[in-house]
C-alpha positions in Angstrom: 0.0 0.2 0.2 1.4 3.5 -0.9 1.3 6.1 1.7 -0.9 8.9 1.8 0.6 12.4 1.6 -1.1 14.9 3.9 0.2 18.5 3.8 0.3 20.1 7.2 0.2 24.0 7.4 2.0 25.4 10.6 2.2 29.1 10.9 4.9 30.4 13.2 6.1 33.6 14.6 9.2 33.6 17.1 8.1 30.5 19.3 10.7 27.9 18.6 10.1 25.9 21.8 6.4 25.3 21.2 7.0 24.9 17.4 9.2 21.9 18.3 6.6 20.5 20.5 3.9 21.0 17.4 6.0 19.5 14.8 7.1 16.5 17.3 3.5 15.8 17.4 2.6 15.6 13.7 5.8 13.5 13.1 4.8 11.2 16.0 1.4 10.3 13.7 3.5 9.1 10.7 3.5 5.1 9.7 3.2 2.9 7.0 0.0 4.4 5.8 0.7 8.2 6.1 3.5 10.7 5.5 3.5 14.3 6.2 4.6 17.1 4.2 4.9 19.8 6.9 5.1 23.4 5.6 6.1 26.1 8.3 5.2 29.5 7.4 7.5 31.6 9.4 6.7 35.6 9.6 9.0 35.8 12.6 12.7 36.8 13.0 13.8 34.2 15.3 16.6 31.9 13.5 16.0 29.0 15.6 12.4 28.6 14.0 14.5 27.5 10.9 16.6 25.1 12.6 13.4 23.4 14.4 11.6 23.0 11.2 14.8 21.6 9.8 15.2 19.2 12.5 11.6 17.5 11.7 12.3 17.5 8.2 9.6 20.2 7.6 9.8 23.0 4.6 10.6 26.3 6.0 8.9 29.2 4.3 9.9 32.7 5.1 7.2 35.0 5.1 7.5 39.0 4.9 4.0 39.8 5.4 2.5 40.0 8.9 -0.2 37.9 10.3 -1.1 34.0 10.5 -3.0 34.6 7.2 -0.1 35.4 5.2 1.7 32.5 7.0 -0.8 29.9 6.2 -1.1 31.1 2.7 2.4 30.5 2.2 1.9 27.0 3.2 -1.2 26.6 1.3 0.3 27.8 -2.1 3.3 25.2 -1.5 1.1 22.1 -0.4 1.2 19.2 -2.8 -0.6 16.4 -0.6 -3.9 14.9 -1.2 -5.3 16.5 1.8 -4.5 19.7 3.8 -4.1 19.9 7.5 -3.4 22.6 10.0 -1.5 23.1 13.4 -0.8 26.3 15.1 2.7 26.5 16.4 1.7 26.6 20.2 -0.9 23.7 19.8 -0.5 19.7 19.9 -1.9 16.9 17.8 -3.2 14.0 19.6 -2.7 10.5 18.3 -6.3 10.2 17.6 -6.1 12.8 14.9 -6.1 12.2 11.2 -7.1 8.5 10.5 -10.6 9.0 11.6 -11.0 12.1 9.5 -9.7 10.1 6.6 -12.0 7.2 7.2 -15.0 9.8 6.6 -13.6 11.3 3.7 -12.7 8.1 1.9 -16.5 6.9 2.5 -18.1 9.9 1.5 -16.8 11.4 -1.6 -19.0 14.3 -1.5 -17.6 15.5 2.1 -14.9 18.0 1.4 -13.8 18.7 4.9 -14.1 17.2 8.3 -14.0 19.1 11.7 -13.3 17.5 15.2 -13.0 18.4 19.0 -10.0 19.9 21.0 -9.2 19.9 24.4 -8.2 23.4 26.3 -5.0 23.1 28.1 -2.8 25.7 29.9 0.9 26.4 29.0 2.0 23.3 30.5 -0.4 20.8 28.5 -2.8 20.5 31.8 -6.3 19.9 30.6 -8.8 22.7 31.7 -12.1 21.4 30.2 -13.8 18.5 28.5 -13.5 18.0 24.7 -15.2 20.8 22.8 -17.6 21.2 21.5 -19.5 18.9 23.6 -21.7 18.3 20.6 -22.1 20.0 17.1 -24.8 20.1 14.3 -24.3 17.4 11.6 -26.6 18.9 9.1 -24.8 21.4 6.9 -27.3 24.3 7.2 -27.3 24.0 10.9 -23.4 23.6 11.1 -23.1 27.1 9.3 -25.6 28.7 11.7 -23.7 27.1 14.9 -20.5 28.6 13.4 -22.3 32.1 13.1 -23.8 31.6 16.7 -20.5 31.0 18.6 -19.1 27.6 17.5 -15.5 28.4 16.2 -14.0 25.5 14.9 -10.5 25.3 15.9 -8.4 24.6 12.7 -5.9 22.3 13.9 -8.6 19.7 14.0 -9.8 20.4 10.7 -8.8 18.2 7.4 -9.7 19.1 4.1 -9.2 17.7 0.6 -6.5 19.7 -1.5 -9.4 20.6 -3.9 -10.8 23.0 -1.4 -7.9 25.3 -1.7 -9.2 26.1 -5.4 -12.7 26.1 -4.3 -12.8 28.7 -1.6 -9.2 30.6 -2.0 -6.7 31.5 0.3 -7.0 33.2 4.0 -7.7 36.8 3.9 -4.7 38.8 4.6 -6.8 41.9 5.7 -8.0 39.8 8.6 -5.3 39.9 11.3 -7.8 38.0 13.6 -10.4 35.7 12.7 -9.2 34.6 9.3 -9.4 30.9 10.4 -13.1 31.2 11.1 -13.7 33.2 7.9 -11.7 30.5 6.1 -13.7 27.8 7.7 -17.0 29.5 7.0 -16.2 29.7 3.3 -15.8 25.8 3.4 -18.7 25.2 5.5 -21.0 27.4 3.5 -20.5 24.6 0.5 -22.5 22.2 2.7 -19.9 19.6 2.3 -18.6 19.4 5.7 -18.8 16.7 8.4 -18.1 16.6 12.2 -16.4 14.2 14.3 -16.8 13.7 17.8 -13.5 12.9 18.7 -10.6 15.0 20.4 -7.8 15.6 18.2 -5.8 18.8 19.3 -4.5 20.0 22.7 -5.3 23.7 22.1 -3.3 26.0 24.4 -5.1 29.0 26.3 -3.6 32.3 26.8 -2.9 33.2 30.4 -5.6 34.6 32.7 -6.1 38.2 31.6 -4.7 38.1 28.5 -7.6 36.5 26.4 -9.9 39.4 27.0 -7.4 42.0 25.6 -6.8 39.9 22.7 -10.4 39.6 21.9 -11.0 43.2 22.3 -8.0 43.8 19.6 -9.7 41.3 17.2 -13.4 42.7 17.9 -13.4 44.7 14.6 -12.1 41.6 12.7 -14.8 39.2 14.2 -17.7 41.9 13.4 -16.3 41.8 9.6 -16.5 38.2 9.3 -19.8 37.7 10.9 -21.2 40.3 8.6 -19.7 38.9 5.6 -21.2 35.4 6.0 -24.7 36.3 8.0 -25.9 38.6 5.6 -27.3 37.3 2.1 
């Protein structure tokens, strides 16, 4: 059996220590059936990030534009895999990730993307809550409504067919926040998405007090994304 090639897009910016953990968690899932093309889009300035990428056989792509959208787009453009997956540089893939997604995609040729659960953890990877979301709608229209009503799928738990790149385009560079929500809404609005109730990612939370400030800075971007997708 030939190996399936999955392109994994990892944006990074000056966090080589967590980047190392992230890339290690990706490589840990490789076996006789799957191999990963890891594409690290780097719009930081720390030279250690390039070394970390090299240590894990990843393709390091310097990015001059600011923002995770630019870093993700660099990976999207370079990807050659049959499927596209994602992981932020401070998160961790769990061993349960990938294969159940592929089972759904293989069994349902009409499905373009599979979303799954994440587990919120602190900086030391201690679990903070139960897998999230506890439940999600499975009907396409209901899923889009849920995503506009408070369900923000964590992109690290999403796998899509490579054809989705051509269907919905790249991440919006104008969105310095919530560009992943916007991109996944574009995918979901095609009504070809499935939800998998399985925890697949350890999702690092920011220290107490810092998240509110971050959301406040991103409020304008969130409003723009909501209006873009909520209005006819």
